[in-house]
C-alpha positions in Angstrom: -11.8 -21.7 36.6 -13.6 -19.0 34.8 -15.9 -18.0 37.6 -13.9 -14.8 37.9 -15.8 -13.5 34.8 -18.8 -13.1 37.0 -17.1 -10.8 39.5 -18.1 -7.1 39.5 -14.7 -6.0 38.0 -15.1 -8.4 35.1 -18.7 -7.3 34.6 -17.3 -3.8 33.8 -14.7 -5.2 31.5 -17.1 -7.4 29.6 -19.6 -4.5 29.3 -16.9 -2.3 27.8 -16.0 -5.0 25.3 -19.6 -5.7 24.3 -20.2 -2.0 23.6 -16.8 -1.1 22.1 -16.6 -3.8 19.4 -20.0 -3.1 17.8 -19.3 0.6 17.9 -15.9 0.2 16.1 -17.5 -2.1 13.5 -20.3 0.4 12.9 -17.9 3.3 12.5 -15.7 1.3 10.1 -18.8 0.3 8.0 -20.0 3.9 7.9 -16.5 5.2 6.7 -16.5 2.4 4.1 -19.9 3.5 2.9 -18.7 7.1 2.6 -15.8 5.9 0.4 -18.1 3.8 -1.7 -20.4 6.8 -2.2 -17.5 8.9 -3.4 -16.4 6.2 -5.8 -19.9 5.9 -7.2 -20.3 9.7 -7.5 -16.9 9.9 -9.3 -18.0 7.2 -11.8 -21.3 8.9 -12.4 -19.6 12.2 -13.0 -17.3 10.6 -15.6 -20.2 9.0 -17.4 -22.4 12.1 -17.3 -21.9 14.9 -20.0 -20.0 18.0 -19.1 -22.4 20.3 -17.1 -21.1 23.3 -19.0 -22.3 21.8 -22.3 -25.9 21.7 -21.1 -28.5 24.3 -22.0 -28.3 27.4 -19.8 -31.2 28.0 -17.4 -32.3 31.0 -15.3 -30.5 31.2 -12.0 -33.6 30.6 -9.8 -34.4 27.4 -11.6 -31.0 25.9 -10.6 -31.1 26.7 -6.9 -30.2 25.4 -4.5 -26.9 24.2 -5.8 -26.3 20.4 -5.6 -24.2 17.8 -7.4 -26.6 17.9 -10.3 -26.8 21.6 -10.8 -23.2 22.4 -9.9 -21.3 23.5 -13.0 -24.5 24.1 -15.0 -24.7 27.4 -17.0 -26.9 29.9 -15.2 -28.4 33.1 -16.6 -28.8 36.2 -14.6 -29.6 39.8 -15.4 -28.7 42.9 -13.4 -26.1 45.6 -12.9 -22.7 45.3 -11.4 -22.2 46.9 -8.0 -19.5 46.3 -5.4 -16.2 44.8 -6.5 -13.9 42.6 -4.4 -10.6 40.8 -5.0 -10.0 37.2 -3.8 -6.3 36.7 -3.1 -4.3 33.5 -3.0 -5.9 31.7 -5.9 -3.9 29.6 -8.3 -4.5 29.0 -12.0 -2.2 26.9 -14.1 0.2 26.6 -11.2 0.5 30.4 -11.0 -0.3 32.5 -8.0 -2.9 35.3 -8.5 -6.3 36.5 -7.5 -10.0 36.4 -8.6 -11.9 39.5 -9.6 -15.3 39.2 -8.0 -18.3 41.6 -8.7 -21.7 41.6 -7.2 -24.5 41.6 -9.8 -27.6 43.3 -8.4 -30.6 41.5 -9.9 -34.3 42.6 -10.2 -35.1 40.5 -7.1 -33.0 42.7 -4.9 -30.5 40.0 -4.3 -26.9 40.1 -5.6 -25.2 37.3 -7.4 -21.4 37.0 -6.9 -19.7 36.8 -10.3 -16.1 35.9 -10.8 -15.2 37.8 -13.9 -11.7 36.3 -14.2 -8.3 35.7 -12.8 -5.2 37.9 -12.8 -1.6 37.0 -11.8 0.4 38.6 -9.0 -0.7 40.2 -5.8 -4.1 41.6 -5.1 -2.7 44.6 -3.2 -2.7 47.8 -5.3 -3.6 45.7 -8.4 -5.1 47.4 -11.5 -8.3 45.6 -12.4 -10.3 46.1 -15.7 -13.5 47.9 -15.0 -16.7 46.0 -15.0 -19.3 46.7 -17.7 -21.8 49.5 -16.8 -25.6 49.4 -17.2 -27.8 46.4 -17.3 -26.0 43.2 -18.4 -27.0 39.6 -18.8 -24.3 37.1 -17.7 -24.1 33.4 -18.3 -21.8 31.6 -16.0 -21.1 28.2 -14.6 -22.9 27.8 -11.3 -20.9 27.1 -8.1 -21.9 26.4 -4.5 -20.7 28.8 -1.8 -17.2 28.0 -0.6 -16.5 26.8 2.9 -13.4 26.5 5.1 -12.5 23.2 3.4 -12.5 24.6 -0.2 -9.2 25.0 -2.0 -7.6 28.4 -1.8 -9.8 29.7 0.9 -8.2 32.2 3.4 -9.9 32.1 6.8 -7.2 33.9 8.7 -8.9 37.3 8.3 -7.2 40.6 8.5 -7.3 41.2 4.7 -7.2 44.7 3.4 -10.3 46.6 2.5 -11.9 45.4 -0.7 -10.6 41.8 -0.4 -12.3 38.6 0.7 -10.8 35.2 1.5 -13.9 33.1 0.8 -16.7 33.4 -1.8 -19.6 32.7 0.4 -22.9 34.4 1.1 -22.2 34.2 4.8 -19.1 36.3 4.3 -20.3 38.7 1.6 -23.6 39.6 3.4 -21.5 41.3 6.1 -19.7 43.5 3.5 -22.7 44.7 1.4 -26.0 46.3 2.3 -28.2 43.9 0.4 -29.0 40.2 0.3 -26.7 37.7 -1.5 -27.5 34.5 -3.3 -26.1 31.4 -1.7 -24.2 30.6 -4.9 -21.8 32.2 -7.4 -21.0 31.9 -11.0 -17.7 32.0 -13.0 -17.7 33.4 -16.5 -16.4 30.8 -19.0 -15.1 33.4 -21.4 -13.7 36.9 -21.4 -16.2 39.7 -21.2 -17.4 41.2 -24.4 -16.1 44.6 -25.4 -12.6 43.9 -24.3 -12.9 45.3 -20.8 -12.0 41.9 -19.3 -9.7 40.8 -22.0 -6.6 40.8 -19.7 -8.3 38.4 -17.3 -8.4 34.6 -17.7 -11.6 32.7 -17.2 -11.7 30.6 -14.0 -12.9 27.0 -14.7 -15.7 25.6 -12.7 -14.7 23.2 -10.0 -16.3 19.8 -9.5 -18.9 19.6 -6.7 -17.5 18.8 -3.3 -17.4 15.1 -2.4 -17.9 13.9 -6.0 -14.3 12.9 -6.8 -11.6 10.6 -5.6 -9.7 13.2 -3.8 -7.7 13.0 -0.6 -10.8 13.0 1.6 -12.1 9.9 -0.2 -8.9 7.9 0.7 -9.0 9.3 4.2 -12.4 7.6 4.6 -10.8 4.4 3.4 -8.0 4.8 5.9 -10.4 5.5 8.7 -12.3 2.3 7.8 -9.1 0.2 8.4 -8.4 2.0 11.7 -11.8 1.3 13.1 -11.6 -2.4 12.3 -8.1 -2.6 13.8 -9.5 -1.0 17.0 -12.2 -3.7 17.1 -9.6 -6.5 16.7 -7.4 -4.9 19.3 -10.1 -4.7 21.9 -11.0 -8.4 21.3 -7.3 -9.4 21.5 -6.8 -7.5 24.8 -9.9 -9.1 26.3 -8.7 -12.7 25.5 -5.2 -11.8 26.9 -6.7 -10.6 30.2 -8.9 -13.6 30.5 -6.0 -16.0 29.8 -3.8 -14.3 32.4 -6.5 -14.3 35.0 -7.3 -18.0 34.3 -3.6 -18.9 34.7 -3.4 -17.1 38.0 -6.5 -19.0 39.3 -5.0 -22.3 38.2 -1.7 -21.6 40.0 -3.6 -20.8 43.2 -5.6 -24.0 42.9 -2.4 -26.1 42.4 -0.6 -24.4 45.2 2.0 -23.0 43.0 1.8 -19.5 44.4 4.8 -18.9 46.6 4.1 -18.4 50.3 4.3 -14.9 51.7 7.5 -14.1 53.6 7.1 -13.8 57.5 6.2 -10.4 58.8 9.0 -8.4 60.3 9.2 -8.4 64.1 7.5 -5.7 66.0 9.4 -2.9 67.7 8.8 -4.4 71.2 9.9 -7.9 70.3 13.0 -6.6 68.6 14.0 -4.7 71.7 13.8 -7.9 73.9 15.4 -10.3 71.4 17.8 -8.1 69.7 21.6 -8.5 69.9 23.4 -6.9 72.8 24.8 -3.5 72.2 27.4 -1.5 74.0 26.0 0.0 77.2 23.2 -2.6 77.6 22.8 -4.6 80.8 24.6 -7.9 80.9 22.4 -11.0 81.1 21.9 -12.6 84.5 23.5 -15.9 85.6 21.6 -19.0 86.7 21.9 -17.8 90.3 20.1 -14.6 89.4 23.2 -12.4 89.6 24.4 -10.6 86.6 27.4 -12.0 84.8 30.7 -10.2 85.6 28.9 -8.2 88.3 31.2 -6.9 91.2 31.4 -9.0 94.3 29.4 -8.1 97.3 31.7 -7.6 100.3 29.1 -8.9 102.7 28.6 -12.1 100.8 30.5 -15.3 102.0 33.5 -16.5 100.1 33.5 -20.0 98.6 36.3 -22.3 98.1 36.8 -24.8 95.4 34.5 -27.3 97.2 31.8 -24.8 97.4 32.3 -24.5 101.2 31.6 -21.1 102.6 34.8 -19.5 104.0 34.4 -16.7 106.5 
């Protein structure tokens, strides 16, 4: 009854099922592992001391930025150069913008420094001037932003002097010098009162270290992949059952006979019903029924005797 499983068509179906189910299980397991990693990172971050309370270290000693060095206080010395405004940034549920200055260090590279946050629109905003001369800043280290970071504006078309993303890949196209692949945010207002009107921007947790929406998306994807695997297996059993039932009905003769084929055009012309204008059928003597009498033919009486 199940010999149909060895047919070429079923070989293709079986191969698809054999490949699809392990793939779905693998993807579901991988998504589950991503969720578990995020949970573990979140637990470790809660147990670990606040990165901002650790001793400050030179900037180069903390690069590249990872989950361990993110948020650590970094020390850098240089002079402030170009200034940019980063619009569309919220602080305490208020809309505003960051004030970003490039700190030119002795190495030739520049470190993006977020000096603070101001409410309102970044267009035509009056921003406190940055300190002049050589300064030493101590700020919480942050990794370069990407398109998935909160508050990032990737639409482009911003006015001159504004940037939508704090990233070395973005800033290097706006300044004539190299940029560190990191940035710092000052935890306190600048000394001297020049930045007193700005509020400090708190450091953000490293990406992928908390139980955010992405973590629960991984958990949702886990369930979806396992559902796909179960659905493929269910459909395979359903197709096998239906094919087996069809084979059984054929073996028991339960399949209804096919209806007779319709008559051909030639046969229908000879056996079809008489229509108006068609020739009348001939009689037994070979003459057509109701045909006119031939004057030359002899007449017959009731006794079938020819009468002249």
